[in-house]
Phi, psi and omega in degrees: 000130178268138176226146172247120185236133174250130180223148169279110186258349180210134172233112178257143179237123181266166185306323183275003177098354177295137176252138173245126184250132177242134178252137179245135173256125182245138169256120186241131176238119180051042176083001181248129178288120179254347178202148175211147175213155180257108194258344187205133172233139179225149176251134175239118179270153175305128181101346178293150176283120180248013186298339181267358180274165178295161188304316184296326177290318177299318181296316179295316179300316180298321180287323186272318187273069176289168178303318180297315180296316181297312181299314180298315180297313182295323177296311180296323179294318179296320178296315179298319179297318180295319179296320178295321180295319178295317180297322180291330183280351181280000000 
C-alpha cells in the first residue's frame, strides 16, 4: 500500500529566537520510505502567531519565545528598519 505522509521533520532555533520549520513529504510503501522530498520551509519570528501550527511547533514556540526574547527581537528589528530608512533617504 502506498501512502503520502507530510511531517515536520526539523525545527531549528537561531540565536535571536527565529525558528525555521522544515516539512518533509514521504512516499511510503508497506512501511518503507521509498521517496522523500523537502517541500516547505517556514520562518517563525518571535511574536508571530503560531496558533494554526501543529502542537509540537506551538510547544517549542511557547518555550522559546518568552516575553524577553520577543521584546528583544522586536526592538532589534525596529532598529534595523529605522537604519534602512535612514540609508534610503541619503
